[in-house]
C-alpha positions, 0 to 999 in steps of 0.5 A: 500415865497409863492412859496417856500412853494409850492415847498416844498410841491411839493418836498414832493409829488415828493418823493412819487414814491421813496417809491412806486417803487424799486429804481435802486441805492438801488437794481438794480436787483429788478428793472430789474426783475420789468421791465421784469415782467411788459413789458408794463408799466415797460419801460414807468416808466423807461422813466419817471425815476421813478426807479431813483426818487431822481436823476431824472431830474424832482426831481432835478429841483424841488429841485433846484427851491426850493433852488433858491426860498429860496435865492430869499426870503432871499436876499431882506429881508436881505438887508432890515433888514440891512437898518433897523438896520442902520437907526434911529427909525421912526419919532415921531407921532404927536398924541401919544394918538392914539397908542394902548398903551398910557400913561402920567406922570406928575411931579409937578412943585416944584419937577421938579425945585428941580431935575432941570428937563427941557423938554430936560433933561427929554427926555435925561433921558427917552432915558437912561432908554429905552436904558438900557431896550434894546431899540435903541433910538434917541432924537429929537428936543432937543432944542425945548419946545417939545423934543421927543425920538424915540425908537425901539427894537426886530430887532432880531426877523427879524434876527431870521427869516433870520437865519431860512431861511438861515439855510434851504438853508444850510440844503438843501445844506448839504442834497445835498452834502450827496446825491451826495458824500455819500454812505451806505453799509452793511457787515456781519463779522464772528468771526475771519474774517476781513472787508477791506473798498473796494467795493468788500468787501461789501455785498451790497453797495448804492453809491451817485450820484457822488460817486468815489472809491477814497472816500473809506479809506482803513481801516479794521475791524476784529471781535475778539469776539461777546458776547450776554448777555441774561436775566436769572433772570426774568421769564417773560423776561427769555432769552431776550437779554440784551446786545450785545458787539462786540470786534473789532480790527481796523486799519486806513490803511496798516501799521497803528497801530491796535486799540481795540474798542468796538461796541455796539447797538446805540454806533457806532465806527467812522473810515475813515470818516464813522460811523459803526453801529451794526444792527444785529447778529446771528450764523454761523455754521462751515460746511464741505461739501465733494463731491462724489469724497471725495474732500472738496467742501465747508468748513467754517462758513455759516451765518444763518438768525434768524427768532425769538427771540430764534434764530431759524435760516434759513440756506442755504449751496451751494457747486458749486465746488462739483463733479460730481454734485453740492450740495445744502442744505437748512434747519434751525439751532437750538441753543438749540434743543428739540423735542416735542411729535410730533417729531418736533424739536424746540429751547428752548433757544437762547444760544447754549446749544445744537446746531443742524442742520436740513437740506434737501439736493439737487444735480444738477445745482445751477444756479451759472455759468451763471452769474445771481446774486443769493441771498446767503440766498435762494436756488432755488430748481426748477432745483435740485433733492432732496436727503434728506427731511422729505418727502422721504425715506432717511429722513432729515439730523439732525446733532449735533456738530462734527457729519457727514452725508453721502449723499445718492447715494454716492453724498458726505457728510456734517459735522457740525464742530463747531459754531461761531457768526457773526455781521451785520454792517451798514457802513454809510458815509455822508459828509453833516451830520455835516452841516445838524446838524449845520444848523438844530440847527440854524434853530430851534434857528432862528425860536424860536427867530422869534416866541418869540421876539416881535418887538416894537416901543416906543415914549416919548415926554416931555413938560412943562405946563404953571403952571410949571408941567413937562408933559411926554407922551409915546406910544407903537406900535407893528409890528404885533400881540403882546399880551404882548404890554400892559405889556411892556407899564406898565413896561416902565411906572414904569421905567419912574415913578421911574426915575422922582421920581413920584409915580406910578398910575394905570398902565394898567387902560383902561380909560384916566384920567384927569390931576391931580392937581398941586403939586402931581405926577400922571401917566395915562395909556390907553391900547387900544384893537387892535382888 
């Protein structure tokens, strides 16, 4: 167990580089750029697999060693526990008075005769009392003048401990299965568009180490409409979103029946073995870009990225098919546009009461023809020539819905045709998710049992005094620290006293009293301080 704890700490430390350096499975382009920017240290870090921490040899070795260590801890303890369950309680000590909790009961001679009590029958009755209290019992020396009962309870404490450690192994296996065969992807869908669960359909995709294309179920999701409800009653929270509702049509596969479903924040839909979460939303202005020859170079909704709670959004439009020069636009979208006294446009409301596009235009080489991946939400203007902006004579482009702007130098035009909404989805598949939930729940239950169940041993010995009195003594011993042992001793004393029809004495008295005179029923308890 000491080794397992050390490996668990080592695993936590080994995971730290995964948050310090970019990881290749999450974003290979960033890793490539990092190595290019750091030609001295980048290759060395790559050799140590610091860009693939969670699938690296050294991280996997720690993980496997932790797994083996836990198994090596659980198996011997499980065998020992099985032997303990099948064995009888430990032998009765010769001197019960040396135990931490000790007590005696005296049954008067006349009462013992009337009840037909003998040392053997009293031992049997004491065993029955303890059995009802949850002890497993064993009567010893029943045919002698000093029979005794060995009793034990709390074996579930060790069972809970075993369940806890076995569940930790189950959690490790479940996490490993999820990491090997799971995947996570993101997709932006505009109203009216569909997403098909194929690799090419994702905007970004993070596969597990052993992911295969065959794992993707060919389901589809179509965004029919997206509704946002804003607060229009409270002045202090005016305009804040209250509810997001995406109405979608799903289809489990080609030829399958369509189903209408509702997707909300924190209320994902499950389809094809994946959970689909609503993680973002915004506006997608519908734009038509015509080139210098009058042909349509780009047409359709363009996703904008919100930058504040009023949905002031950044937007980039790229028209690589424009001729004779490629065209690019960058600017912002305002759902409800207003102009302040300085002539600066801003949005006053998140609802599209007065939608407006404010753009700067460029022409030249967009850098999309050399095969280098480009961020669709960023326009690199280094190799472009500016056409429109606030800084030149032509000024920036300001468009309302239905308006068209002709670009300078006959480069073409841009039209703001309309407005749609979009949603950002996170699609998550984790085959080990259910196993992790089940085993983590079992681990908590096992830990609770190991913490709150006390393992105790108890012995009762009976005998007959020369004057005819029946003497009963008992002692309790805990496995480990148990502050509830004196209370358990008092409870056992009361049960035995009630069984033998003897009035209870001073349970919990810390001084061992002398035997009472014959003819009276007495009980004596001595609870010793274990410290």
